[in-house]
mmCIF file of the protein (N, C-alpha, C, O) and its ligand, coordinates in Angstrom:
data_MODEL
# 
_entry.id   MODEL 
# 
loop_
_entity.id 
_entity.type 
_entity.pdbx_number_of_molecules 
1 polymer     1 
2 non-polymer 1 
# 
_entity_poly.entity_id                      1 
_entity_poly.type                           'polypeptide(L)' 
_entity_poly.nstd_linkage                   no 
_entity_poly.nstd_monomer                   no 
_entity_poly.pdbx_seq_one_letter_code       MGEWKCKECGYNIKADAPPEKCPACDKKCEFVDTTCYIPDCGNTGKDPRL 
_entity_poly.pdbx_seq_one_letter_code_can   MGEWKCKECGYNIKADAPPEKCPACDKKCEFVDTTCYIPDCGNTGKDPRL 
_entity_poly.pdbx_strand_id                 A 
# 
loop_
_entity_poly_seq.entity_id 
_entity_poly_seq.num 
_entity_poly_seq.mon_id 
_entity_poly_seq.hetero 
1 1  MET n 
1 2  GLY n 
1 3  GLU n 
1 4  TRP n 
1 5  LYS n 
1 6  CYS n 
1 7  LYS n 
1 8  GLU n 
1 9  CYS n 
1 10 GLY n 
1 11 TYR n 
1 12 ASN n 
1 13 ILE n 
1 14 LYS n 
1 15 ALA n 
1 16 ASP n 
1 17 ALA n 
1 18 PRO n 
1 19 PRO n 
1 20 GLU n 
1 21 LYS n 
1 22 CYS n 
1 23 PRO n 
1 24 ALA n 
1 25 CYS n 
1 26 ASP n 
1 27 LYS n 
1 28 LYS n 
1 29 CYS n 
1 30 GLU n 
1 31 PHE n 
1 32 VAL n 
1 33 ASP n 
1 34 THR n 
1 35 THR n 
1 36 CYS n 
1 37 TYR n 
1 38 ILE n 
1 39 PRO n 
1 40 ASP n 
1 41 CYS n 
1 42 GLY n 
1 43 ASN n 
1 44 THR n 
1 45 GLY n 
1 46 LYS n 
1 47 ASP n 
1 48 PRO n 
1 49 ARG n 
1 50 LEU n 
# 
loop_
_struct_asym.id 
_struct_asym.entity_id 
A 1 
B 2 
# 
loop_
_chem_comp.id 
_chem_comp.type 
_chem_comp.mon_nstd_flag 
ALA 'L-peptide linking' y 
ARG 'L-peptide linking' y 
ASN 'L-peptide linking' y 
ASP 'L-peptide linking' y 
CYS 'L-peptide linking' y 
GLU 'L-peptide linking' y 
GLY 'peptide linking'   y 
ILE 'L-peptide linking' y 
LEU 'L-peptide linking' y 
LYS 'L-peptide linking' y 
MET 'L-peptide linking' y 
PHE 'L-peptide linking' y 
PRO 'L-peptide linking' y 
THR 'L-peptide linking' y 
TRP 'L-peptide linking' y 
TYR 'L-peptide linking' y 
VAL 'L-peptide linking' y 
ZN  non-polymer         . 
# 
_pdbx_entity_nonpoly.entity_id   2 
_pdbx_entity_nonpoly.name        ? 
_pdbx_entity_nonpoly.comp_id     ZN 
# 
_pdbx_nonpoly_scheme.asym_id         B 
_pdbx_nonpoly_scheme.entity_id       2 
_pdbx_nonpoly_scheme.mon_id          ZN 
_pdbx_nonpoly_scheme.ndb_seq_num     1 
_pdbx_nonpoly_scheme.pdb_seq_num     101 
_pdbx_nonpoly_scheme.auth_seq_num    101 
_pdbx_nonpoly_scheme.pdb_mon_id      ZN 
_pdbx_nonpoly_scheme.auth_mon_id     ZN 
_pdbx_nonpoly_scheme.pdb_strand_id   A 
_pdbx_nonpoly_scheme.pdb_ins_code    . 
# 
loop_
_atom_site.group_PDB 
_atom_site.id 
_atom_site.type_symbol 
_atom_site.label_atom_id 
_atom_site.label_alt_id 
_atom_site.label_comp_id 
_atom_site.label_asym_id 
_atom_site.label_entity_id 
_atom_site.label_seq_id 
_atom_site.pdbx_PDB_ins_code 
_atom_site.Cartn_x 
_atom_site.Cartn_y 
_atom_site.Cartn_z 
_atom_site.occupancy 
_atom_site.B_iso_or_equiv 
_atom_site.pdbx_formal_charge 
_atom_site.auth_seq_id 
_atom_site.auth_comp_id 
_atom_site.auth_asym_id 
_atom_site.auth_atom_id 
_atom_site.pdbx_PDB_model_num 
ATOM   1   N  N  . MET A 1 1  ? -12.990 52.371 18.864 1.00 0.00 ? 1   MET A N  1 
ATOM   2   C  CA . MET A 1 1  ? -12.169 51.540 17.971 1.00 0.00 ? 1   MET A CA 1 
ATOM   3   C  C  . MET A 1 1  ? -11.401 52.423 17.002 1.00 0.00 ? 1   MET A C  1 
ATOM   4   O  O  . MET A 1 1  ? -11.988 53.256 16.311 1.00 0.00 ? 1   MET A O  1 
ATOM   5   N  N  . GLY A 1 2  ? -10.126 52.245 16.956 1.00 0.00 ? 2   GLY A N  1 
ATOM   6   C  CA . GLY A 1 2  ? -9.312  53.026 16.049 1.00 0.00 ? 2   GLY A CA 1 
ATOM   7   C  C  . GLY A 1 2  ? -8.714  52.147 14.970 1.00 0.00 ? 2   GLY A C  1 
ATOM   8   O  O  . GLY A 1 2  ? -8.849  50.923 14.980 1.00 0.00 ? 2   GLY A O  1 
ATOM   9   N  N  . GLU A 1 3  ? -8.060  52.801 14.053 1.00 0.00 ? 3   GLU A N  1 
ATOM   10  C  CA . GLU A 1 3  ? -7.385  52.051 13.001 1.00 0.00 ? 3   GLU A CA 1 
ATOM   11  C  C  . GLU A 1 3  ? -5.921  52.441 12.970 1.00 0.00 ? 3   GLU A C  1 
ATOM   12  O  O  . GLU A 1 3  ? -5.567  53.616 13.065 1.00 0.00 ? 3   GLU A O  1 
ATOM   13  N  N  . TRP A 1 4  ? -5.101  51.455 12.837 1.00 0.00 ? 4   TRP A N  1 
ATOM   14  C  CA . TRP A 1 4  ? -3.657  51.687 12.874 1.00 0.00 ? 4   TRP A CA 1 
ATOM   15  C  C  . TRP A 1 4  ? -2.988  51.074 11.665 1.00 0.00 ? 4   TRP A C  1 
ATOM   16  O  O  . TRP A 1 4  ? -3.415  50.047 11.136 1.00 0.00 ? 4   TRP A O  1 
ATOM   17  N  N  . LYS A 1 5  ? -1.934  51.733 11.248 1.00 0.00 ? 5   LYS A N  1 
ATOM   18  C  CA . LYS A 1 5  ? -1.223  51.248 10.075 1.00 0.00 ? 5   LYS A CA 1 
ATOM   19  C  C  . LYS A 1 5  ? 0.273   51.166 10.382 1.00 0.00 ? 5   LYS A C  1 
ATOM   20  O  O  . LYS A 1 5  ? 0.880   52.109 10.890 1.00 0.00 ? 5   LYS A O  1 
ATOM   21  N  N  . CYS A 1 6  ? 0.829   50.032 10.062 1.00 0.00 ? 6   CYS A N  1 
ATOM   22  C  CA . CYS A 1 6  ? 2.261   49.827 10.285 1.00 0.00 ? 6   CYS A CA 1 
ATOM   23  C  C  . CYS A 1 6  ? 3.060   50.688 9.306  1.00 0.00 ? 6   CYS A C  1 
ATOM   24  O  O  . CYS A 1 6  ? 2.808   50.680 8.101  1.00 0.00 ? 6   CYS A O  1 
ATOM   25  N  N  . LYS A 1 7  ? 4.023   51.427 9.846  1.00 0.00 ? 7   LYS A N  1 
ATOM   26  C  CA . LYS A 1 7  ? 4.823   52.286 8.978  1.00 0.00 ? 7   LYS A CA 1 
ATOM   27  C  C  . LYS A 1 7  ? 5.823   51.475 8.162  1.00 0.00 ? 7   LYS A C  1 
ATOM   28  O  O  . LYS A 1 7  ? 6.338   51.938 7.144  1.00 0.00 ? 7   LYS A O  1 
ATOM   29  N  N  . GLU A 1 8  ? 6.080   50.286 8.618  1.00 0.00 ? 8   GLU A N  1 
ATOM   30  C  CA . GLU A 1 8  ? 7.064   49.460 7.920  1.00 0.00 ? 8   GLU A CA 1 
ATOM   31  C  C  . GLU A 1 8  ? 6.466   48.781 6.692  1.00 0.00 ? 8   GLU A C  1 
ATOM   32  O  O  . GLU A 1 8  ? 7.022   48.847 5.595  1.00 0.00 ? 8   GLU A O  1 
ATOM   33  N  N  . CYS A 1 9  ? 5.332   48.133 6.895  1.00 0.00 ? 9   CYS A N  1 
ATOM   34  C  CA . CYS A 1 9  ? 4.791   47.307 5.807  1.00 0.00 ? 9   CYS A CA 1 
ATOM   35  C  C  . CYS A 1 9  ? 3.421   47.775 5.340  1.00 0.00 ? 9   CYS A C  1 
ATOM   36  O  O  . CYS A 1 9  ? 2.914   47.296 4.325  1.00 0.00 ? 9   CYS A O  1 
ATOM   37  N  N  . GLY A 1 10 ? 2.812   48.715 6.076  1.00 0.00 ? 10  GLY A N  1 
ATOM   38  C  CA . GLY A 1 10 ? 1.509   49.210 5.652  1.00 0.00 ? 10  GLY A CA 1 
ATOM   39  C  C  . GLY A 1 10 ? 0.356   48.346 6.109  1.00 0.00 ? 10  GLY A C  1 
ATOM   40  O  O  . GLY A 1 10 ? -0.778  48.531 5.666  1.00 0.00 ? 10  GLY A O  1 
ATOM   41  N  N  . TYR A 1 11 ? 0.629   47.423 6.975  1.00 0.00 ? 11  TYR A N  1 
ATOM   42  C  CA . TYR A 1 11 ? -0.402  46.534 7.501  1.00 0.00 ? 11  TYR A CA 1 
ATOM   43  C  C  . TYR A 1 11 ? -1.429  47.328 8.294  1.00 0.00 ? 11  TYR A C  1 
ATOM   44  O  O  . TYR A 1 11 ? -1.067  48.142 9.143  1.00 0.00 ? 11  TYR A O  1 
ATOM   45  N  N  . ASN A 1 12 ? -2.706  47.094 8.019  1.00 0.00 ? 12  ASN A N  1 
ATOM   46  C  CA . ASN A 1 12 ? -3.775  47.799 8.704  1.00 0.00 ? 12  ASN A CA 1 
ATOM   47  C  C  . ASN A 1 12 ? -4.399  46.919 9.769  1.00 0.00 ? 12  ASN A C  1 
ATOM   48  O  O  . ASN A 1 12 ? -4.640  45.731 9.553  1.00 0.00 ? 12  ASN A O  1 
ATOM   49  N  N  . ILE A 1 13 ? -4.655  47.516 10.918 1.00 0.00 ? 13  ILE A N  1 
ATOM   50  C  CA . ILE A 1 13 ? -5.256  46.748 12.002 1.00 0.00 ? 13  ILE A CA 1 
ATOM   51  C  C  . ILE A 1 13 ? -6.273  47.624 12.726 1.00 0.00 ? 13  ILE A C  1 
ATOM   52  O  O  . ILE A 1 13 ? -6.050  48.817 12.931 1.00 0.00 ? 13  ILE A O  1 
ATOM   53  N  N  . LYS A 1 14 ? -7.385  47.015 13.106 1.00 0.00 ? 14  LYS A N  1 
ATOM   54  C  CA . LYS A 1 14 ? -8.400  47.745 13.852 1.00 0.00 ? 14  LYS A CA 1 
ATOM   55  C  C  . LYS A 1 14 ? -8.325  47.337 15.301 1.00 0.00 ? 14  LYS A C  1 
ATOM   56  O  O  . LYS A 1 14 ? -8.510  46.171 15.651 1.00 0.00 ? 14  LYS A O  1 
ATOM   57  N  N  . ALA A 1 15 ? -8.048  48.322 16.143 1.00 0.00 ? 15  ALA A N  1 
ATOM   58  C  CA . ALA A 1 15 ? -7.934  48.054 17.579 1.00 0.00 ? 15  ALA A CA 1 
ATOM   59  C  C  . ALA A 1 15 ? -8.046  49.366 18.336 1.00 0.00 ? 15  ALA A C  1 
ATOM   60  O  O  . ALA A 1 15 ? -7.952  50.450 17.760 1.00 0.00 ? 15  ALA A O  1 
ATOM   61  N  N  . ASP A 1 16 ? -8.250  49.240 19.641 1.00 0.00 ? 16  ASP A N  1 
ATOM   62  C  CA . ASP A 1 16 ? -8.321  50.437 20.475 1.00 0.00 ? 16  ASP A CA 1 
ATOM   63  C  C  . ASP A 1 16 ? -6.956  51.095 20.602 1.00 0.00 ? 16  ASP A C  1 
ATOM   64  O  O  . ASP A 1 16 ? -6.838  52.317 20.696 1.00 0.00 ? 16  ASP A O  1 
ATOM   65  N  N  . ALA A 1 17 ? -5.947  50.269 20.601 1.00 0.00 ? 17  ALA A N  1 
ATOM   66  C  CA . ALA A 1 17 ? -4.580  50.761 20.716 1.00 0.00 ? 17  ALA A CA 1 
ATOM   67  C  C  . ALA A 1 17 ? -3.703  49.986 19.745 1.00 0.00 ? 17  ALA A C  1 
ATOM   68  O  O  . ALA A 1 17 ? -4.005  48.842 19.404 1.00 0.00 ? 17  ALA A O  1 
ATOM   69  N  N  . PRO A 1 18 ? -2.632  50.600 19.306 1.00 0.00 ? 18  PRO A N  1 
ATOM   70  C  CA . PRO A 1 18 ? -1.750  49.898 18.366 1.00 0.00 ? 18  PRO A CA 1 
ATOM   71  C  C  . PRO A 1 18 ? -1.117  48.681 19.037 1.00 0.00 ? 18  PRO A C  1 
ATOM   72  O  O  . PRO A 1 18 ? -0.776  48.727 20.219 1.00 0.00 ? 18  PRO A O  1 
ATOM   73  N  N  . PRO A 1 19 ? -0.961  47.609 18.294 1.00 0.00 ? 19  PRO A N  1 
ATOM   74  C  CA . PRO A 1 19 ? -0.374  46.389 18.878 1.00 0.00 ? 19  PRO A CA 1 
ATOM   75  C  C  . PRO A 1 19 ? 1.091   46.599 19.210 1.00 0.00 ? 19  PRO A C  1 
ATOM   76  O  O  . PRO A 1 19 ? 1.768   47.439 18.617 1.00 0.00 ? 19  PRO A O  1 
ATOM   77  N  N  . GLU A 1 20 ? 1.559   45.834 20.150 1.00 0.00 ? 20  GLU A N  1 
ATOM   78  C  CA . GLU A 1 20 ? 2.952   45.977 20.558 1.00 0.00 ? 20  GLU A CA 1 
ATOM   79  C  C  . GLU A 1 20 ? 3.890   45.552 19.440 1.00 0.00 ? 20  GLU A C  1 
ATOM   80  O  O  . GLU A 1 20 ? 4.974   46.104 19.255 1.00 0.00 ? 20  GLU A O  1 
ATOM   81  N  N  . LYS A 1 21 ? 3.431   44.553 18.705 1.00 0.00 ? 21  LYS A N  1 
ATOM   82  C  CA . LYS A 1 21 ? 4.269   44.138 17.581 1.00 0.00 ? 21  LYS A CA 1 
ATOM   83  C  C  . LYS A 1 21 ? 3.392   43.836 16.376 1.00 0.00 ? 21  LYS A C  1 
ATOM   84  O  O  . LYS A 1 21 ? 2.291   43.301 16.500 1.00 0.00 ? 21  LYS A O  1 
ATOM   85  N  N  . CYS A 1 22 ? 3.903   44.189 15.227 1.00 0.00 ? 22  CYS A N  1 
ATOM   86  C  CA . CYS A 1 22 ? 3.134   44.041 13.991 1.00 0.00 ? 22  CYS A CA 1 
ATOM   87  C  C  . CYS A 1 22 ? 2.975   42.569 13.621 1.00 0.00 ? 22  CYS A C  1 
ATOM   88  O  O  . CYS A 1 22 ? 3.962   41.837 13.547 1.00 0.00 ? 22  CYS A O  1 
ATOM   89  N  N  . PRO A 1 23 ? 1.736   42.134 13.388 1.00 0.00 ? 23  PRO A N  1 
ATOM   90  C  CA . PRO A 1 23 ? 1.504   40.732 13.026 1.00 0.00 ? 23  PRO A CA 1 
ATOM   91  C  C  . PRO A 1 23 ? 2.132   40.368 11.687 1.00 0.00 ? 23  PRO A C  1 
ATOM   92  O  O  . PRO A 1 23 ? 2.459   39.208 11.435 1.00 0.00 ? 23  PRO A O  1 
ATOM   93  N  N  . ALA A 1 24 ? 2.296   41.366 10.838 1.00 0.00 ? 24  ALA A N  1 
ATOM   94  C  CA . ALA A 1 24 ? 2.855   41.111 9.510  1.00 0.00 ? 24  ALA A CA 1 
ATOM   95  C  C  . ALA A 1 24 ? 4.380   41.120 9.538  1.00 0.00 ? 24  ALA A C  1 
ATOM   96  O  O  . ALA A 1 24 ? 5.024   40.234 8.976  1.00 0.00 ? 24  ALA A O  1 
ATOM   97  N  N  . CYS A 1 25 ? 4.951   42.127 10.193 1.00 0.00 ? 25  CYS A N  1 
ATOM   98  C  CA . CYS A 1 25 ? 6.414   42.226 10.265 1.00 0.00 ? 25  CYS A CA 1 
ATOM   99  C  C  . CYS A 1 25 ? 6.994   41.292 11.319 1.00 0.00 ? 25  CYS A C  1 
ATOM   100 O  O  . CYS A 1 25 ? 8.152   40.882 11.243 1.00 0.00 ? 25  CYS A O  1 
ATOM   101 N  N  . ASP A 1 26 ? 6.157   40.964 12.309 1.00 0.00 ? 26  ASP A N  1 
ATOM   102 C  CA . ASP A 1 26 ? 6.588   40.152 13.429 1.00 0.00 ? 26  ASP A CA 1 
ATOM   103 C  C  . ASP A 1 26 ? 7.723   40.820 14.207 1.00 0.00 ? 26  ASP A C  1 
ATOM   104 O  O  . ASP A 1 26 ? 8.620   40.154 14.724 1.00 0.00 ? 26  ASP A O  1 
ATOM   105 N  N  . LYS A 1 27 ? 7.661   42.127 14.276 1.00 0.00 ? 27  LYS A N  1 
ATOM   106 C  CA . LYS A 1 27 ? 8.611   42.871 15.096 1.00 0.00 ? 27  LYS A CA 1 
ATOM   107 C  C  . LYS A 1 27 ? 7.950   44.156 15.558 1.00 0.00 ? 27  LYS A C  1 
ATOM   108 O  O  . LYS A 1 27 ? 6.866   44.507 15.091 1.00 0.00 ? 27  LYS A O  1 
ATOM   109 N  N  . LYS A 1 28 ? 8.594   44.849 16.461 1.00 0.00 ? 28  LYS A N  1 
ATOM   110 C  CA . LYS A 1 28 ? 8.028   46.097 16.961 1.00 0.00 ? 28  LYS A CA 1 
ATOM   111 C  C  . LYS A 1 28 ? 8.117   47.168 15.886 1.00 0.00 ? 28  LYS A C  1 
ATOM   112 O  O  . LYS A 1 28 ? 9.202   47.569 15.464 1.00 0.00 ? 28  LYS A O  1 
ATOM   113 N  N  . CYS A 1 29 ? 6.958   47.615 15.460 1.00 0.00 ? 29  CYS A N  1 
ATOM   114 C  CA . CYS A 1 29 ? 6.919   48.624 14.414 1.00 0.00 ? 29  CYS A CA 1 
ATOM   115 C  C  . CYS A 1 29 ? 6.224   49.861 14.958 1.00 0.00 ? 29  CYS A C  1 
ATOM   116 O  O  . CYS A 1 29 ? 5.542   49.814 15.981 1.00 0.00 ? 29  CYS A O  1 
ATOM   117 N  N  . GLU A 1 30 ? 6.409   50.952 14.261 1.00 0.00 ? 30  GLU A N  1 
ATOM   118 C  CA . GLU A 1 30 ? 5.703   52.160 14.618 1.00 0.00 ? 30  GLU A CA 1 
ATOM   119 C  C  . GLU A 1 30 ? 4.375   52.169 13.866 1.00 0.00 ? 30  GLU A C  1 
ATOM   120 O  O  . GLU A 1 30 ? 4.327   51.943 12.657 1.00 0.00 ? 30  GLU A O  1 
ATOM   121 N  N  . PHE A 1 31 ? 3.300   52.436 14.604 1.00 0.00 ? 31  PHE A N  1 
ATOM   122 C  CA . PHE A 1 31 ? 1.984   52.459 13.992 1.00 0.00 ? 31  PHE A CA 1 
ATOM   123 C  C  . PHE A 1 31 ? 1.449   53.884 13.951 1.00 0.00 ? 31  PHE A C  1 
ATOM   124 O  O  . PHE A 1 31 ? 1.589   54.642 14.911 1.00 0.00 ? 31  PHE A O  1 
ATOM   125 N  N  . VAL A 1 32 ? 0.840   54.232 12.837 1.00 0.00 ? 32  VAL A N  1 
ATOM   126 C  CA . VAL A 1 32 ? 0.227   55.548 12.730 1.00 0.00 ? 32  VAL A CA 1 
ATOM   127 C  C  . VAL A 1 32 ? -1.286  55.393 12.817 1.00 0.00 ? 32  VAL A C  1 
ATOM   128 O  O  . VAL A 1 32 ? -1.863  54.421 12.328 1.00 0.00 ? 32  VAL A O  1 
ATOM   129 N  N  . ASP A 1 33 ? -1.905  56.374 13.449 1.00 0.00 ? 33  ASP A N  1 
ATOM   130 C  CA . ASP A 1 33 ? -3.351  56.366 13.612 1.00 0.00 ? 33  ASP A CA 1 
ATOM   131 C  C  . ASP A 1 33 ? -3.999  56.820 12.314 1.00 0.00 ? 33  ASP A C  1 
ATOM   132 O  O  . ASP A 1 33 ? -3.794  57.952 11.874 1.00 0.00 ? 33  ASP A O  1 
ATOM   133 N  N  . THR A 1 34 ? -4.769  55.953 11.711 1.00 0.00 ? 34  THR A N  1 
ATOM   134 C  CA . THR A 1 34 ? -5.425  56.302 10.450 1.00 0.00 ? 34  THR A CA 1 
ATOM   135 C  C  . THR A 1 34 ? -6.905  56.580 10.643 1.00 0.00 ? 34  THR A C  1 
ATOM   136 O  O  . THR A 1 34 ? -7.659  56.684 9.676  1.00 0.00 ? 34  THR A O  1 
ATOM   137 N  N  . THR A 1 35 ? -7.314  56.700 11.893 1.00 0.00 ? 35  THR A N  1 
ATOM   138 C  CA . THR A 1 35 ? -8.728  56.923 12.178 1.00 0.00 ? 35  THR A CA 1 
ATOM   139 C  C  . THR A 1 35 ? -9.217  58.215 11.529 1.00 0.00 ? 35  THR A C  1 
ATOM   140 O  O  . THR A 1 35 ? -10.314 58.264 10.973 1.00 0.00 ? 35  THR A O  1 
ATOM   141 N  N  . CYS A 1 36 ? -8.400  59.249 11.605 1.00 0.00 ? 36  CYS A N  1 
ATOM   142 C  CA . CYS A 1 36 ? -8.795  60.550 11.074 1.00 0.00 ? 36  CYS A CA 1 
ATOM   143 C  C  . CYS A 1 36 ? -8.589  60.639 9.563  1.00 0.00 ? 36  CYS A C  1 
ATOM   144 O  O  . CYS A 1 36 ? -8.685  61.717 8.977  1.00 0.00 ? 36  CYS A O  1 
ATOM   145 N  N  . TYR A 1 37 ? -8.313  59.520 8.952  1.00 0.00 ? 37  TYR A N  1 
ATOM   146 C  CA . TYR A 1 37 ? -8.161  59.468 7.509  1.00 0.00 ? 37  TYR A CA 1 
ATOM   147 C  C  . TYR A 1 37 ? -9.503  59.710 6.832  1.00 0.00 ? 37  TYR A C  1 
ATOM   148 O  O  . TYR A 1 37 ? -9.562  60.172 5.693  1.00 0.00 ? 37  TYR A O  1 
ATOM   149 N  N  . ILE A 1 38 ? -10.577 59.392 7.544  1.00 0.00 ? 38  ILE A N  1 
ATOM   150 C  CA . ILE A 1 38 ? -11.906 59.604 6.980  1.00 0.00 ? 38  ILE A CA 1 
ATOM   151 C  C  . ILE A 1 38 ? -12.264 61.078 7.081  1.00 0.00 ? 38  ILE A C  1 
ATOM   152 O  O  . ILE A 1 38 ? -12.007 61.708 8.106  1.00 0.00 ? 38  ILE A O  1 
ATOM   153 N  N  . PRO A 1 39 ? -12.854 61.635 6.029  1.00 0.00 ? 39  PRO A N  1 
ATOM   154 C  CA . PRO A 1 39 ? -13.154 63.069 5.981  1.00 0.00 ? 39  PRO A CA 1 
ATOM   155 C  C  . PRO A 1 39 ? -14.094 63.524 7.092  1.00 0.00 ? 39  PRO A C  1 
ATOM   156 O  O  . PRO A 1 39 ? -14.031 64.671 7.533  1.00 0.00 ? 39  PRO A O  1 
ATOM   157 N  N  . ASP A 1 40 ? -14.955 62.634 7.539  1.00 0.00 ? 40  ASP A N  1 
ATOM   158 C  CA . ASP A 1 40 ? -15.975 62.988 8.518  1.00 0.00 ? 40  ASP A CA 1 
ATOM   159 C  C  . ASP A 1 40 ? -15.412 63.427 9.863  1.00 0.00 ? 40  ASP A C  1 
ATOM   160 O  O  . ASP A 1 40 ? -16.097 64.107 10.627 1.00 0.00 ? 40  ASP A O  1 
ATOM   161 N  N  . CYS A 1 41 ? -14.218 63.061 10.152 1.00 0.00 ? 41  CYS A N  1 
ATOM   162 C  CA . CYS A 1 41 ? -13.699 63.302 11.488 1.00 0.00 ? 41  CYS A CA 1 
ATOM   163 C  C  . CYS A 1 41 ? -13.273 64.754 11.695 1.00 0.00 ? 41  CYS A C  1 
ATOM   164 O  O  . CYS A 1 41 ? -12.905 65.140 12.804 1.00 0.00 ? 41  CYS A O  1 
ATOM   165 N  N  . GLY A 1 42 ? -13.322 65.552 10.642 1.00 0.00 ? 42  GLY A N  1 
ATOM   166 C  CA . GLY A 1 42 ? -13.030 66.974 10.795 1.00 0.00 ? 42  GLY A CA 1 
ATOM   167 C  C  . GLY A 1 42 ? -11.581 67.321 10.584 1.00 0.00 ? 42  GLY A C  1 
ATOM   168 O  O  . GLY A 1 42 ? -11.207 68.493 10.617 1.00 0.00 ? 42  GLY A O  1 
ATOM   169 N  N  . ASN A 1 43 ? -10.778 66.336 10.373 1.00 0.00 ? 43  ASN A N  1 
ATOM   170 C  CA . ASN A 1 43 ? -9.367  66.563 10.119 1.00 0.00 ? 43  ASN A CA 1 
ATOM   171 C  C  . ASN A 1 43 ? -9.186  66.864 8.635  1.00 0.00 ? 43  ASN A C  1 
ATOM   172 O  O  . ASN A 1 43 ? -9.479  66.021 7.787  1.00 0.00 ? 43  ASN A O  1 
ATOM   173 N  N  . THR A 1 44 ? -8.710  68.046 8.327  1.00 0.00 ? 44  THR A N  1 
ATOM   174 C  CA . THR A 1 44 ? -8.531  68.394 6.921  1.00 0.00 ? 44  THR A CA 1 
ATOM   175 C  C  . THR A 1 44 ? -7.152  67.965 6.454  1.00 0.00 ? 44  THR A C  1 
ATOM   176 O  O  . THR A 1 44 ? -6.159  68.096 7.170  1.00 0.00 ? 44  THR A O  1 
ATOM   177 N  N  . GLY A 1 45 ? -7.119  67.461 5.263  1.00 0.00 ? 45  GLY A N  1 
ATOM   178 C  CA . GLY A 1 45 ? -5.852  67.042 4.694  1.00 0.00 ? 45  GLY A CA 1 
ATOM   179 C  C  . GLY A 1 45 ? -5.477  65.641 5.119  1.00 0.00 ? 45  GLY A C  1 
ATOM   180 O  O  . GLY A 1 45 ? -5.929  65.142 6.149  1.00 0.00 ? 45  GLY A O  1 
ATOM   181 N  N  . LYS A 1 46 ? -4.657  65.026 4.322  1.00 0.00 ? 46  LYS A N  1 
ATOM   182 C  CA . LYS A 1 46 ? -4.240  63.668 4.603  1.00 0.00 ? 46  LYS A CA 1 
ATOM   183 C  C  . LYS A 1 46 ? -2.928  63.676 5.370  1.00 0.00 ? 46  LYS A C  1 
ATOM   184 O  O  . LYS A 1 46 ? -2.098  64.576 5.244  1.00 0.00 ? 46  LYS A O  1 
ATOM   185 N  N  . ASP A 1 47 ? -2.787  62.637 6.165  1.00 0.00 ? 47  ASP A N  1 
ATOM   186 C  CA . ASP A 1 47 ? -1.507  62.433 6.810  1.00 0.00 ? 47  ASP A CA 1 
ATOM   187 C  C  . ASP A 1 47 ? -0.491  62.048 5.742  1.00 0.00 ? 47  ASP A C  1 
ATOM   188 O  O  . ASP A 1 47 ? -0.655  61.023 5.081  1.00 0.00 ? 47  ASP A O  1 
ATOM   189 N  N  . PRO A 1 48 ? 0.543   62.841 5.563  1.00 0.00 ? 48  PRO A N  1 
ATOM   190 C  CA . PRO A 1 48 ? 1.520   62.566 4.484  1.00 0.00 ? 48  PRO A CA 1 
ATOM   191 C  C  . PRO A 1 48 ? 2.266   61.260 4.665  1.00 0.00 ? 48  PRO A C  1 
ATOM   192 O  O  . PRO A 1 48 ? 2.893   60.758 3.732  1.00 0.00 ? 48  PRO A O  1 
ATOM   193 N  N  . ARG A 1 49 ? 2.196   60.708 5.873  1.00 0.00 ? 49  ARG A N  1 
ATOM   194 C  CA . ARG A 1 49 ? 2.909   59.456 6.121  1.00 0.00 ? 49  ARG A CA 1 
ATOM   195 C  C  . ARG A 1 49 ? 2.148   58.264 5.601  1.00 0.00 ? 49  ARG A C  1 
ATOM   196 O  O  . ARG A 1 49 ? 2.706   57.174 5.469  1.00 0.00 ? 49  ARG A O  1 
ATOM   197 N  N  . LEU A 1 50 ? 0.861   58.461 5.301  1.00 0.00 ? 50  LEU A N  1 
ATOM   198 C  CA . LEU A 1 50 ? 0.037   57.325 4.890  1.00 0.00 ? 50  LEU A CA 1 
ATOM   199 C  C  . LEU A 1 50 ? 0.232   56.982 3.424  1.00 0.00 ? 50  LEU A C  1 
ATOM   200 O  O  . LEU A 1 50 ? -0.392  56.047 2.921  1.00 0.00 ? 50  LEU A O  1 
HETATM 201 ZN ZN . ZN  B 2 .  ? 4.467   45.767 9.796  1.00 0.00 2 101 ZN  A ZN 1 
# 
């Protein structure tokens, strides 16, 4: 299970894959993977897009 965030509106969704269209924007948005946002995953530093 991953976590995705809409780059347009910041909507967060938990799913295996990013949805085809954002439930909040109701259009095709670009989603960023926020799974590695948690420190435990070994990824150092934050994604600047978040
Ligand atoms: Zn959105």
